[in-house]
C-alpha positions in Angstrom: 35.2 46.3 23.0 33.6 47.8 19.9 30.3 49.6 20.6 30.7 49.4 24.4 30.7 53.2 25.1 27.2 53.3 26.6 27.9 50.1 28.7 31.0 51.8 30.2 29.1 55.0 30.9 26.4 53.0 32.7 28.9 51.0 34.7 30.6 54.3 35.8 27.3 55.8 36.9 26.6 52.6 38.8 30.0 53.1 40.6 29.2 56.7 41.4 25.8 55.7 42.8 27.4 52.9 44.9 30.0 55.4 46.3 27.2 57.8 47.4 25.1 54.9 48.8 28.1 53.3 50.5 27.4 50.1 48.6 30.6 48.3 49.3 29.6 45.0 47.7 28.9 46.8 44.4 32.1 48.7 44.6 34.1 45.5 45.2 32.4 44.0 42.1 32.9 47.0 39.8 36.4 48.3 40.7 39.5 46.6 39.4 41.9 45.2 41.9 44.8 47.2 40.5 42.9 50.5 40.7 44.9 53.7 41.3 42.4 56.5 42.0 43.7 60.1 41.9 41.5 62.5 43.8 41.2 66.2 42.9 43.4 66.8 46.0 46.2 64.7 44.4 45.7 62.0 47.0 46.1 58.5 45.6 44.1 55.5 46.6 44.2 51.9 45.7 41.0 49.8 45.6 41.7 48.6 49.2 42.4 52.1 50.6 39.4 53.7 48.8 36.9 51.2 50.0 38.6 50.8 53.4 38.4 54.6 54.0 34.7 54.4 53.1 34.1 51.4 55.4 35.7 53.1 58.4 34.0 56.4 57.7 37.1 58.5 57.2 35.8 59.3 53.6 32.1 59.6 53.2 30.7 60.4 49.8 27.3 62.1 50.2 26.6 62.8 46.6 28.2 62.0 43.2 26.5 63.5 40.2 28.0 63.2 36.7 27.3 65.5 33.8 28.6 66.1 30.3 29.7 62.5 30.0 31.1 61.4 26.7 32.6 58.0 25.9 34.9 57.2 23.0 35.1 53.5 22.0 38.6 52.9 20.7 38.1 49.2 20.1 40.3 47.8 22.8 39.4 50.5 25.4 36.7 53.1 26.1 37.8 56.5 27.3 35.2 58.4 29.4 35.4 62.1 30.0 33.0 64.4 31.8 32.3 66.3 35.0 31.3 65.1 38.4 30.0 67.1 41.3 31.2 65.2 44.3 30.2 66.0 47.9 32.5 64.3 50.4 33.3 64.5 54.1 36.9 63.5 54.7 38.7 63.3 58.0 
């Protein structure tokens, strides 16, 4: 994975854009099947529950805007850190 830091940043931005645009096809393509997503509320989602909640409208991301994003290419993995302002309507 050497020199893939920018590629991973770009893919993560694509994921955030897809979340805000409710682009389920892109999310299905980008997100790993074994995802465990920990929300700032400590709620955990799998890929199926994250996308399922978006499809049925119980979680609606209206905006996802990243900033201060930095990626470290560690050879076999890339670690991305940063800030994201997320606007969401959750039932």
